[in-house]
BALUMTI-328720 format. One record per atom (N, C-alpha, C): residue number from 1; x, y, z. Coordinates in nm, 3 decimals. Layout:
REM BALUMTI-328720
+-----+---------+---------+---------+
! num !      xx !      yy !      zz !
+-----+---------+---------+---------+
! NUM !       X !       Y !       Z !
...
+-----+---------+---------+---------+
//
This chain:
REM BALUMTI-328720
+-----+---------+---------+---------+
! num !      xx !      yy !      zz !
+-----+---------+---------+---------+
!   1 !  30.202 ! -12.444 !   7.292 !
!   1 !  30.332 ! -12.497 !   7.332 !
!   1 !  30.328 ! -12.536 !   7.480 !
!   2 !  30.386 ! -12.651 !   7.512 !
!   2 !  30.391 ! -12.697 !   7.650 !
!   2 !  30.490 ! -12.615 !   7.733 !
!   3 !  30.458 ! -12.602 !   7.861 !
!   3 !  30.551 ! -12.534 !   7.953 !
!   3 !  30.671 ! -12.625 !   7.973 !
!   4 !  30.789 ! -12.567 !   7.996 !
!   4 !  30.908 ! -12.650 !   8.021 !
!   4 !  30.894 ! -12.728 !   8.151 !
!   5 !  30.965 ! -12.840 !   8.158 !
!   5 !  30.964 ! -12.923 !   8.277 !
!   5 !  31.076 ! -12.878 !   8.371 !
!   6 !  31.051 ! -12.893 !   8.502 !
!   6 !  31.152 ! -12.865 !   8.603 !
!   6 !  31.162 ! -12.987 !   8.694 !
!   7 !  31.277 ! -13.006 !   8.755 !
!   7 !  31.300 ! -13.117 !   8.847 !
!   7 !  31.285 ! -13.068 !   8.990 !
!   8 !  31.205 ! -13.140 !   9.068 !
!   8 !  31.186 ! -13.109 !   9.210 !
!   8 !  31.194 ! -13.240 !   9.288 !
!   9 !  31.202 ! -13.228 !   9.418 !
!   9 !  31.199 ! -13.345 !   9.505 !
!   9 !  31.081 ! -13.332 !   9.600 !
!  10 !  31.027 ! -13.448 !   9.638 !
!  10 !  30.918 ! -13.455 !   9.735 !
!  10 !  30.965 ! -13.548 !   9.846 !
!  11 !  30.949 ! -13.507 !   9.971 !
!  11 !  30.996 ! -13.590 !  10.082 !
!  11 !  30.890 ! -13.598 !  10.192 !
!  12 !  30.884 ! -13.716 !  10.254 !
!  12 !  30.796 ! -13.738 !  10.369 !
!  12 !  30.867 ! -13.836 !  10.461 !
!  13 !  30.852 ! -13.819 !  10.591 !
!  13 !  30.920 ! -13.906 !  10.686 !
!  13 !  30.835 ! -13.934 !  10.808 !
!  14 !  30.844 ! -14.056 !  10.853 !
!  14 !  30.793 ! -14.097 !  10.983 !
!  14 !  30.915 ! -14.126 !  11.069 !
!  15 !  30.894 ! -14.161 !  11.194 !
!  15 !  31.007 ! -14.189 !  11.282 !
!  15 !  31.091 ! -14.307 !  11.231 !
!  16 !  31.027 ! -14.404 !  11.167 !
!  16 !  31.097 ! -14.526 !  11.127 !
!  16 !  31.106 ! -14.547 !  10.976 !
!  17 !  31.053 ! -14.454 !  10.898 !
!  17 !  31.051 ! -14.473 !  10.752 !
!  17 !  31.047 ! -14.336 !  10.685 !
!  18 !  31.127 ! -14.320 !  10.580 !
!  18 !  31.124 ! -14.196 !  10.504 !
!  18 !  31.136 ! -14.227 !  10.356 !
!  19 !  31.088 ! -14.133 !  10.275 !
!  19 !  31.091 ! -14.152 !  10.130 !
!  19 !  31.119 ! -14.019 !  10.063 !
!  20 !  31.212 ! -14.019 !   9.967 !
!  20 !  31.241 ! -13.901 !   9.888 !
!  20 !  31.222 ! -13.940 !   9.742 !
!  21 !  31.141 ! -13.864 !   9.671 !
!  21 !  31.113 ! -13.891 !   9.531 !
!  21 !  31.157 ! -13.774 !   9.445 !
!  22 !  31.217 ! -13.803 !   9.330 !
!  22 !  31.247 ! -13.700 !   9.231 !
!  22 !  31.130 ! -13.697 !   9.134 !
!  23 !  31.090 ! -13.577 !   9.097 !
!  23 !  30.971 ! -13.561 !   9.015 !
!  23 !  30.996 ! -13.452 !   8.911 !
!  24 !  30.954 ! -13.476 !   8.788 !
!  24 !  30.958 ! -13.373 !   8.684 !
!  24 !  30.816 ! -13.319 !   8.669 !
!  25 !  30.802 ! -13.188 !   8.685 !
!  25 !  30.671 ! -13.124 !   8.675 !
!  25 !  30.681 ! -13.006 !   8.578 !
!  26 !  30.568 ! -12.963 !   8.529 !
!  26 !  30.566 ! -12.846 !   8.441 !
!  26 !  30.596 ! -12.720 !   8.521 !
!  27 !  30.669 ! -12.629 !   8.462 !
!  27 !  30.692 ! -12.500 !   8.525 !
!  27 !  30.556 ! -12.437 !   8.555 !
!  28 !  30.542 ! -12.380 !   8.674 !
!  28 !  30.413 ! -12.323 !   8.715 !
!  28 !  30.332 ! -12.416 !   8.802 !
!  29 !  30.383 ! -12.537 !   8.828 !
!  29 !  30.314 ! -12.632 !   8.915 !
!  29 !  30.320 ! -12.581 !   9.059 !
!  30 !  30.207 ! -12.591 !   9.130 !
!  30 !  30.204 ! -12.546 !   9.268 !
!  30 !  30.263 ! -12.652 !   9.360 !
!  31 !  30.297 ! -12.610 !   9.480 !
!  31 !  30.350 ! -12.700 !   9.581 !
!  31 !  30.250 ! -12.813 !   9.606 !
!  32 !  30.122 ! -12.779 !   9.620 !
!  32 !  30.019 ! -12.881 !   9.646 !
!  32 !  30.006 ! -12.976 !   9.527 !
!  33 !  30.006 ! -12.922 !   9.406 !
!  33 !  29.994 ! -13.009 !   9.288 !
!  33 !  30.109 ! -13.109 !   9.281 !
!  34 !  30.229 ! -13.064 !   9.311 !
!  34 !  30.345 ! -13.154 !   9.308 !
!  34 !  30.330 ! -13.264 !   9.413 !
!  35 !  30.284 ! -13.227 !   9.532 !
!  35 !  30.264 ! -13.327 !   9.637 !
!  35 !  30.159 ! -13.430 !   9.592 !
!  36 !  30.051 ! -13.383 !   9.534 !
!  36 !  29.946 ! -13.474 !   9.488 !
!  36 !  29.997 ! -13.566 !   9.376 !
!  37 !  30.077 ! -13.512 !   9.286 !
!  37 !  30.129 ! -13.591 !   9.174 !
!  37 !  30.238 ! -13.689 !   9.216 !
!  38 !  30.297 ! -13.667 !   9.332 !
!  38 !  30.409 ! -13.751 !   9.376 !
!  38 !  30.368 ! -13.896 !   9.401 !
!  39 !  30.243 ! -13.919 !   9.440 !
!  39 !  30.201 ! -14.054 !   9.474 !
!  39 !  30.257 ! -14.100 !   9.608 !
!  40 !  30.303 ! -14.006 !   9.689 !
!  40 !  30.362 ! -14.041 !   9.819 !
!  40 !  30.264 ! -14.118 !   9.907 !
!  41 !  30.134 ! -14.094 !   9.888 !
!  41 !  30.035 ! -14.165 !   9.967 !
!  41 !  30.031 ! -14.315 !   9.935 !
!  42 !  30.091 ! -14.358 !   9.824 !
!  42 !  30.102 ! -14.501 !   9.795 !
!  42 !  30.203 ! -14.568 !   9.887 !
!  43 !  30.303 ! -14.493 !   9.933 !
!  43 !  30.406 ! -14.546 !  10.023 !
!  43 !  30.364 ! -14.534 !  10.169 !
!  44 !  30.275 ! -14.440 !  10.197 !
!  44 !  30.231 ! -14.414 !  10.335 !
!  44 !  30.078 ! -14.412 !  10.338 !
!  45 !  30.015 ! -14.529 !  10.351 !
!  45 !  29.869 ! -14.532 !  10.355 !
!  45 !  29.816 ! -14.442 !  10.468 !
!  46 !  29.711 ! -14.369 !  10.438 !
!  46 !  29.653 ! -14.279 !  10.537 !
!  46 !  29.703 ! -14.136 !  10.524 !
!  47 !  29.810 ! -14.116 !  10.447 !
!  47 !  29.861 ! -13.981 !  10.425 !
!  47 !  29.765 ! -13.906 !  10.333 !
!  48 !  29.718 ! -13.791 !  10.378 !
!  48 !  29.622 ! -13.712 !  10.301 !
!  48 !  29.695 ! -13.595 !  10.237 !
!  49 !  29.735 ! -13.613 !  10.112 !
!  49 !  29.813 ! -13.511 !  10.042 !
!  49 !  29.731 ! -13.386 !  10.011 !
!  50 !  29.599 ! -13.398 !  10.011 !
!  50 !  29.513 ! -13.283 !   9.980 !
!  50 !  29.508 ! -13.183 !  10.096 !
!  51 !  29.538 ! -13.229 !  10.218 !
!  51 !  29.526 ! -13.140 !  10.334 !
!  51 !  29.653 ! -13.130 !  10.418 !
!  52 !  29.752 ! -13.213 !  10.393 !
!  52 !  29.875 ! -13.211 !  10.473 !
!  52 !  29.945 ! -13.076 !  10.464 !
!  53 !  30.002 ! -13.030 !  10.575 !
!  53 !  30.083 ! -12.908 !  10.569 !
!  53 !  30.207 ! -12.935 !  10.484 !
!  54 !  30.250 ! -12.835 !  10.408 !
!  54 !  30.364 ! -12.850 !  10.318 !
!  54 !  30.466 ! -12.739 !  10.339 !
!  55 !  30.590 ! -12.768 !  10.302 !
!  55 !  30.694 ! -12.668 !  10.312 !
!  55 !  30.798 ! -12.688 !  10.204 !
!  56 !  30.892 ! -12.596 !  10.196 !
!  56 !  31.003 ! -12.604 !  10.102 !
!  56 !  31.131 ! -12.579 !  10.182 !
!  57 !  31.222 ! -12.675 !  10.178 !
!  57 !  31.350 ! -12.664 !  10.248 !
!  57 !  31.334 ! -12.618 !  10.393 !
!  58 !  31.241 ! -12.679 !  10.467 !
!  58 !  31.227 ! -12.651 !  10.609 !
!  58 !  31.144 ! -12.529 !  10.645 !
!  59 !  31.086 ! -12.463 !  10.549 !
!  59 !  31.003 ! -12.346 !  10.577 !
!  59 !  30.860 ! -12.377 !  10.533 !
!  60 !  30.767 ! -12.364 !  10.624 !
!  60 !  30.626 ! -12.391 !  10.591 !
!  60 !  30.578 ! -12.296 !  10.483 !
!  61 !  30.495 ! -12.349 !  10.395 !
!  61 !  30.435 ! -12.268 !  10.288 !
!  61 !  30.289 ! -12.246 !  10.328 !
!  62 !  30.251 ! -12.121 !  10.363 !
!  62 !  30.116 ! -12.096 !  10.411 !
!  62 !  30.006 ! -12.125 !  10.309 !
!  63 !  30.033 ! -12.101 !  10.181 !
!  63 !  29.932 ! -12.124 !  10.076 !
!  63 !  29.992 ! -12.211 !   9.966 !
!  64 !  30.004 ! -12.342 !   9.992 !
!  64 !  30.071 ! -12.431 !   9.896 !
!  64 !  29.997 ! -12.444 !   9.763 !
!  65 !  29.870 ! -12.407 !   9.760 !
!  65 !  29.795 ! -12.411 !   9.634 !
!  65 !  29.833 ! -12.294 !   9.543 !
!  66 !  29.889 ! -12.189 !   9.601 !
!  66 !  29.923 ! -12.069 !   9.525 !
!  66 !  30.073 ! -12.058 !   9.495 !
!  67 !  30.156 ! -12.114 !   9.578 !
!  67 !  30.302 ! -12.102 !   9.562 !
!  67 !  30.350 ! -12.197 !   9.454 !
!  68 !  30.413 ! -12.144 !   9.349 !
!  68 !  30.465 ! -12.229 !   9.241 !
!  68 !  30.610 ! -12.265 !   9.267 !
!  69 !  30.649 ! -12.378 !   9.215 !
!  69 !  30.783 ! -12.432 !   9.238 !
!  69 !  30.882 ! -12.382 !   9.133 !
!  70 !  31.009 ! -12.380 !   9.173 !
!  70 !  31.116 ! -12.352 !   9.079 !
!  70 !  31.211 ! -12.471 !   9.079 !
!  71 !  31.291 ! -12.479 !   8.975 !
!  71 !  31.386 ! -12.589 !   8.957 !
!  71 !  31.466 ! -12.618 !   9.083 !
!  72 !  31.470 ! -12.748 !   9.122 !
!  72 !  31.555 ! -12.792 !   9.231 !
!  72 !  31.498 ! -12.782 !   9.371 !
!  73 !  31.377 ! -12.728 !   9.387 !
!  73 !  31.322 ! -12.716 !   9.522 !
!  73 !  31.280 ! -12.852 !   9.576 !
!  74 !  31.282 ! -12.863 !   9.709 !
!  74 !  31.239 ! -12.985 !   9.777 !
!  74 !  31.110 ! -12.955 !   9.855 !
!  75 !  31.004 ! -13.022 !   9.816 !
!  75 !  30.875 ! -13.009 !   9.885 !
!  75 !  30.875 ! -13.107 !  10.001 !
!  76 !  30.845 ! -13.058 !  10.119 !
!  76 !  30.837 ! -13.142 !  10.238 !
!  76 !  30.692 ! -13.153 !  10.281 !
!  77 !  30.649 ! -13.276 !  10.302 !
!  77 !  30.513 ! -13.302 !  10.348 !
!  77 !  30.524 ! -13.322 !  10.499 !
!  78 !  30.454 ! -13.238 !  10.574 !
!  78 !  30.463 ! -13.242 !  10.720 !
!  78 !  30.350 ! -13.325 !  10.780 !
!  79 !  30.382 ! -13.389 !  10.890 !
!  79 !  30.279 ! -13.462 !  10.966 !
!  79 !  30.201 ! -13.362 !  11.049 !
!  80 !  30.074 ! -13.390 !  11.075 !
!  80 !  29.999 ! -13.300 !  11.163 !
!  80 !  30.056 ! -13.305 !  11.305 !
!  81 !  30.051 ! -13.193 !  11.374 !
!  81 !  30.100 ! -13.189 !  11.512 !
!  81 !  30.007 ! -13.268 !  11.603 !
!  82 !  30.066 ! -13.349 !  11.689 !
!  82 !  29.986 ! -13.426 !  11.785 !
!  82 !  29.959 ! -13.340 !  11.909 !
!  83 !  30.057 ! -13.258 !  11.945 !
!  83 !  30.042 ! -13.171 !  12.062 !
!  83 !  30.089 ! -13.031 !  12.024 !
!  84 !  30.029 ! -12.932 !  12.086 !
!  84 !  30.068 ! -12.793 !  12.063 !
!  84 !  30.206 ! -12.769 !  12.126 !
!  85 !  30.308 ! -12.731 !  12.048 !
!  85 !  30.442 ! -12.713 !  12.103 !
!  85 !  30.448 ! -12.614 !  12.219 !
!  86 !  30.368 ! -12.508 !  12.215 !
!  86 !  30.368 ! -12.411 !  12.324 !
!  86 !  30.319 ! -12.475 !  12.453 !
!  87 !  30.216 ! -12.555 !  12.442 !
!  87 !  30.161 ! -12.622 !  12.561 !
!  87 !  30.262 ! -12.722 !  12.618 !
!  88 !  30.330 ! -12.795 !  12.530 !
!  88 !  30.430 ! -12.892 !  12.575 !
!  88 !  30.543 ! -12.820 !  12.649 !
!  89 !  30.589 ! -12.705 !  12.597 !
!  89 !  30.694 ! -12.628 !  12.665 !
!  89 !  30.648 ! -12.580 !  12.802 !
!  90 !  30.522 ! -12.532 !  12.810 !
!  90 !  30.468 ! -12.487 !  12.939 !
!  90 !  30.468 ! -12.601 !  13.041 !
!  91 !  30.424 ! -12.718 !  12.997 !
!  91 !  30.419 ! -12.834 !  13.087 !
!  91 !  30.559 ! -12.874 !  13.132 !
!  92 !  30.656 ! -12.872 !  13.039 !
!  92 !  30.793 ! -12.907 !  13.073 !
!  92 !  30.851 ! -12.808 !  13.173 !
!  93 !  30.825 ! -12.679 !  13.153 !
!  93 !  30.876 ! -12.575 !  13.243 !
!  93 !  30.812 ! -12.589 !  13.381 !
!  94 !  30.684 ! -12.619 !  13.386 !
!  94 !  30.616 ! -12.635 !  13.514 !
!  94 !  30.672 ! -12.755 !  13.590 !
!  95 !  30.699 ! -12.864 !  13.517 !
!  95 !  30.754 ! -12.984 !  13.581 !
!  95 !  30.895 ! -12.956 !  13.633 !
!  96 !  30.976 ! -12.883 !  13.554 !
!  96 !  31.112 ! -12.850 !  13.597 !
!  96 !  31.108 ! -12.761 !  13.722 !
!  97 !  31.016 ! -12.666 !  13.725 !
!  97 !  31.004 ! -12.578 !  13.842 !
!  97 !  30.961 ! -12.659 !  13.965 !
!  98 !  30.871 ! -12.753 !  13.944 !
!  98 !  30.824 ! -12.837 !  14.054 !
!  98 !  30.939 ! -12.923 !  14.107 !
!  99 !  31.019 ! -12.982 !  14.017 !
!  99 !  31.133 ! -13.063 !  14.058 !
!  99 !  31.236 ! -12.980 !  14.132 !
! 100 !  31.260 ! -12.858 !  14.084 !
! 100 !  31.357 ! -12.769 !  14.147 !
! 100 !  31.310 ! -12.731 !  14.289 !
! 101 !  31.181 ! -12.705 !  14.303 !
! 101 !  31.125 ! -12.670 !  14.434 !
! 101 !  31.138 ! -12.788 !  14.528 !
! 102 !  31.117 ! -12.909 !  14.477 !
! 102 !  31.131 ! -13.030 !  14.559 !
! 102 !  31.273 ! -13.052 !  14.604 !
! 103 !  31.371 ! -13.028 !  14.514 !
! 103 !  31.512 ! -13.042 !  14.550 !
! 103 !  31.553 ! -12.938 !  14.652 !
! 104 !  31.502 ! -12.816 !  14.640 !
! 104 !  31.535 ! -12.709 !  14.736 !
! 104 !  31.482 ! -12.746 !  14.874 !
! 105 !  31.365 ! -12.806 !  14.878 !
! 105 !  31.306 ! -12.847 !  15.006 !
! 105 !  31.385 ! -12.959 !  15.071 !
! 106 !  31.439 ! -13.052 !  14.990 !
! 106 !  31.517 ! -13.163 !  15.043 !
! 106 !  31.651 ! -13.116 !  15.098 !
! 107 !  31.714 ! -13.019 !  15.032 !
! 107 !  31.844 ! -12.972 !  15.076 !
! 107 !  31.835 ! -12.890 !  15.206 !
! 108 !  31.716 ! -12.841 !  15.238 !
! 108 !  31.697 ! -12.761 !  15.360 !
! 108 !  31.691 ! -12.851 !  15.483 !
! 109 !  31.675 ! -12.981 !  15.464 !
! 109 !  31.661 ! -13.074 !  15.577 !
! 109 !  31.792 ! -13.104 !  15.641 !
+-----+---------+---------+---------+
//
C-alpha cells in the first residue's frame, strides 16, 4: 500500500526574484527529498538543491536528509552566506567606534 500524500510548500528567494511552489509528497519524505523534487533549480539556474542549506518556517534544519515533513510545512531553501555575520558585526562596531572617536576629537577643538 502506498503512503498517504501530504501537501507542503517549497520557497526560494533572491533579492529581486522569489518563487513559492506547492508540492504533494508521500508521508515520510525528507526535507532534502522535497527540495530535490521541487524542481526549484529550473527557476534558478545554478541553485544546488543537493547541498543548499534548508529550513522549515525560518528555522534551519541541521540534518535535512533525516528530518521528515508533516502536512502544511514550508521548506525554505537558503542561499549560502557570502560573509560571516559575526565578522560583519565586528567590522561595523569597529567602524562606529572609529567614527565616534573622530567626532569626539572634533568637538574638543
